[in-house]
C-alpha positions as CSV (number, residue, x, y, z in Angstrom):
1,I,-43.2,-48.4,-22.4
2,N,-40.6,-45.7,-21.9
3,A,-38.7,-44.8,-18.7
4,E,-40.5,-41.4,-18.4
5,Y,-43.9,-43.2,-18.4
6,M,-42.7,-45.8,-15.8
7,G,-41.3,-43.0,-13.6
8,E,-44.6,-41.1,-13.6
9,V,-46.5,-44.3,-12.8
10,R,-44.3,-44.9,-9.8
11,I,-44.7,-41.3,-8.6
12,A,-48.5,-41.5,-9.1
13,I,-48.7,-44.7,-7.0
14,K,-46.4,-43.3,-4.3
15,F,-48.1,-39.9,-3.9
16,G,-51.6,-40.5,-5.2
17,M,-52.9,-39.7,-8.6
18,N,-53.9,-36.1,-9.4
19,K,-55.9,-35.1,-12.5
20,N,-53.0,-33.4,-14.4
21,L,-50.7,-36.4,-13.9
22,K,-53.4,-38.8,-14.9
23,D,-54.1,-36.8,-18.1
24,R,-50.4,-36.8,-18.9
25,I,-50.1,-40.5,-18.4
26,D,-53.1,-41.0,-20.7
27,R,-51.5,-38.9,-23.4
28,L,-48.3,-40.9,-23.1
29,R,-50.3,-44.1,-23.4
30,S,-52.1,-43.1,-26.5
31,R,-50.5,-44.6,-29.6
32,S,-52.0,-42.3,-32.3
33,P,-50.9,-38.7,-32.8
34,P,-53.5,-36.0,-33.0
35,P,-55.2,-35.5,-36.4
36,M,-53.3,-33.2,-38.8
37,R,-56.6,-31.9,-40.3
38,P,-59.5,-30.8,-38.2
39,G,-62.7,-32.7,-38.9
40,G,-61.3,-35.2,-41.4
41,K,-61.8,-32.8,-44.3
42,R,-61.0,-34.0,-47.8
43,P,-57.9,-32.1,-49.1
44,K,-59.2,-31.3,-52.7
45,R,-56.0,-29.6,-53.8
46,T,-53.8,-32.5,-52.7
47,I,-56.1,-35.0,-54.5
48,I,-56.1,-33.0,-57.7
49,T,-52.3,-32.6,-57.5
50,A,-51.8,-36.4,-57.0
51,F,-53.9,-37.3,-60.0
52,V,-52.2,-34.7,-62.2
53,L,-48.7,-35.9,-61.2
54,F,-49.8,-39.5,-61.9
55,F,-51.3,-38.6,-65.3
56,L,-48.4,-36.4,-66.5
57,G,-45.8,-38.9,-65.2
58,T,-47.5,-41.7,-67.2
59,C,-47.7,-39.5,-70.3
60,F,-44.0,-38.6,-70.1
61,L,-43.0,-42.3,-69.5
62,I,-45.1,-43.4,-72.5
63,A,-43.5,-40.7,-74.6
64,A,-40.1,-41.7,-73.5
65,L,-40.8,-45.4,-74.4
66,H,-42.1,-44.3,-77.8
67,Q,-39.1,-42.1,-78.5
68,F,-36.7,-44.8,-77.3
69,R,-37.5,-47.0,-80.4
70,S,-36.2,-44.3,-82.8
71,K,-33.8,-42.0,-81.0
72,D,-30.6,-42.2,-79.0
73,I,-30.7,-42.8,-75.2
74,Y,-29.4,-39.3,-74.5
75,E,-32.4,-37.7,-76.3
76,V,-34.8,-40.0,-74.4
77,F,-33.2,-39.6,-70.9
78,P,-34.8,-36.2,-70.1
79,L,-38.3,-37.5,-70.9
80,A,-37.7,-40.6,-68.8
81,L,-36.3,-38.6,-65.9
82,M,-39.2,-36.2,-65.9
83,G,-41.7,-39.0,-66.2
84,T,-40.1,-40.8,-63.3
85,M,-40.0,-37.7,-61.1
86,L,-43.7,-37.1,-61.7
87,F,-44.9,-40.7,-61.7
88,I,-43.5,-41.9,-58.4
89,P,-45.1,-39.3,-56.0
90,G,-48.2,-39.2,-58.1
91,A,-48.6,-43.0,-58.0
92,Y,-47.9,-43.1,-54.3
93,H,-50.5,-40.5,-53.3
94,T,-53.0,-41.9,-55.8
95,F,-52.6,-45.3,-54.2
96,I,-53.3,-43.8,-50.8
97,I,-56.4,-41.9,-52.1
98,I,-57.8,-45.1,-53.7
99,K,-57.3,-47.0,-50.4
100,I,-59.2,-44.3,-48.6
101,W,-61.9,-44.2,-51.2
102,M,-62.3,-48.0,-51.0
103,G,-62.7,-47.7,-47.2
104,A,-59.7,-49.7,-46.2
105,E,-59.2,-49.8,-42.5
106,G,-56.3,-47.6,-41.2
107,W,-56.1,-45.4,-44.2
108,T,-57.0,-41.7,-43.6
109,Y,-56.6,-38.3,-45.3
110,D,-54.0,-37.5,-42.6
111,M,-51.5,-39.6,-44.5
112,L,-51.5,-37.1,-47.4
113,P,-49.6,-33.8,-47.3
114,N,-51.6,-30.6,-46.8
115,L,-51.2,-28.4,-49.8
116,N,-53.9,-26.0,-48.8
117,D,-51.5,-23.7,-46.9
């Protein structure tokens, strides 16, 4: 509980609670922010992007591992770097999408970035 909230509670008790002050105190008490997406819509572009990043990152990493057996490390490094840069965000967002799809409590589409803008 922050000092601003406690100050408003003291004022409300001393001078009587009006509707605006009560609404403000209720907003300060709420622990969850407002939803980022109206209506809990499924962000299709974000989901497609996450799966594409995951797939391409996996392909680049497999190609890098395959090339690593026969070529020098300096020739494999670009593939491994590109694979890592695609795989990490793709795997992260794919994990969130799978948790939402499985119906795990506390996981919502609001956790994903909105790419529809």
